[in-house]
C-alpha positions as CSV (number, residue, x, y, z in Angstrom):
1,M,-31.2,-2.7,-39.5
2,T,-30.1,-5.7,-41.5
3,T,-32.7,-8.2,-42.5
4,A,-32.3,-11.8,-43.8
5,A,-33.4,-12.6,-47.3
6,S,-37.1,-13.2,-47.6
7,Q,-38.3,-16.7,-48.5
8,P,-41.6,-17.8,-50.0
9,G,-44.5,-17.6,-47.6
10,G,-43.4,-14.4,-46.0
11,Y,-40.7,-16.0,-43.9
12,A,-37.1,-14.7,-43.5
13,A,-34.2,-17.1,-43.3
14,T,-32.3,-17.2,-40.1
15,P,-29.3,-19.2,-38.9
16,G,-29.9,-22.6,-37.4
17,N,-33.3,-24.2,-37.2
18,A,-35.5,-21.1,-36.9
19,R,-37.7,-19.1,-39.1
20,M,-39.4,-15.8,-38.5
21,H,-42.1,-13.8,-40.3
22,A,-40.7,-10.8,-42.2
23,H,-42.4,-8.5,-39.7
24,E,-41.2,-10.3,-36.5
25,S,-37.9,-9.5,-34.8
26,V,-37.6,-12.7,-32.8
27,P,-37.2,-16.1,-34.6
28,H,-39.2,-19.1,-33.3
29,R,-38.3,-22.8,-33.5
30,L,-39.7,-25.1,-36.2
31,S,-38.8,-28.4,-34.6
32,T,-37.7,-29.8,-31.2
33,E,-34.2,-30.7,-30.3
34,T,-33.0,-33.8,-28.5
35,K,-31.3,-33.4,-25.1
36,A,-27.6,-33.3,-24.8
37,S,-26.2,-36.8,-24.5
38,F,-24.9,-36.3,-20.9
39,K,-28.4,-35.3,-19.8
40,T,-30.1,-38.6,-20.8
41,T,-30.7,-41.7,-18.7
42,E,-29.3,-43.9,-21.5
43,F,-25.9,-42.2,-21.0
44,F,-25.9,-43.0,-17.3
45,A,-27.0,-46.6,-18.1
46,Y,-24.1,-46.8,-20.5
47,L,-21.6,-45.6,-18.0
48,A,-23.0,-48.0,-15.4
49,A,-22.7,-50.9,-17.8
50,V,-19.1,-50.0,-18.8
51,A,-18.2,-49.7,-15.1
52,G,-19.8,-53.1,-14.4
53,V,-17.9,-54.8,-17.2
54,L,-14.6,-53.3,-16.1
55,L,-15.3,-54.2,-12.5
56,A,-16.3,-57.8,-13.4
57,S,-13.2,-58.2,-15.5
58,Q,-11.1,-57.1,-12.6
59,L,-12.8,-59.2,-9.9
60,V,-13.3,-62.5,-11.9
61,G,-9.9,-64.2,-11.9
62,T,-8.3,-67.5,-11.9
63,A,-9.3,-70.2,-9.4
64,D,-7.9,-73.6,-8.8
65,N,-5.2,-73.3,-11.4
66,H,-7.7,-72.6,-14.2
67,E,-7.2,-69.9,-16.8
68,D,-8.8,-66.4,-16.4
69,Y,-12.5,-66.7,-17.3
70,F,-13.0,-63.0,-18.1
71,R,-9.9,-61.6,-19.6
72,A,-9.3,-58.0,-20.4
73,D,-9.6,-58.5,-24.2
74,R,-13.1,-59.9,-23.8
75,A,-14.0,-57.0,-21.4
76,W,-12.9,-54.5,-24.0
77,L,-14.9,-56.3,-26.7
78,Y,-18.0,-55.9,-24.6
79,I,-17.3,-52.3,-24.0
80,V,-16.9,-51.7,-27.7
81,I,-20.3,-53.5,-28.3
82,L,-21.9,-51.3,-25.6
83,T,-20.4,-48.2,-27.2
84,V,-21.7,-49.1,-30.7
85,G,-25.1,-49.7,-29.1
86,Y,-25.1,-46.4,-27.4
87,M,-24.1,-44.6,-30.5
88,V,-26.9,-46.3,-32.5
89,S,-29.4,-45.3,-29.8
90,R,-28.3,-41.6,-29.9
91,G,-28.5,-41.7,-33.7
92,L,-32.0,-43.0,-33.5
93,A,-32.9,-40.4,-31.0
94,K,-31.6,-37.6,-33.1
95,S,-33.1,-38.9,-36.4
96,G,-36.6,-39.1,-34.8
97,S,-36.5,-35.6,-33.3
98,R,-37.9,-33.7,-36.2
99,E,-41.4,-33.2,-35.0
100,P,-43.3,-29.8,-35.3
101,Y,-42.7,-27.3,-32.6
102,D,-45.6,-25.0,-32.2
103,A,-44.7,-23.1,-29.0
104,R,-43.6,-19.5,-29.6
């Protein structure tokens, strides 16, 4: 049986985010993980917002010989802003996920 190198405190090092006592055979988690991004409500809100921007850009057009009020370049700018906001929110969710995990 191969064992991992022992660390101070009687723990053995294991791959990933787990530790186990030298006498245990099953590692346990030390901290919680965030959900996968596609399982969160913020992902679905992001998708709905992107779809709304694209739909609004398509539906809003010219009227009475005026120029297009909501052109494609403006729609894509809003989508980029939404994407940056979503990425920041996921980063904040991941950075705040290091809380103790006591369940075994």
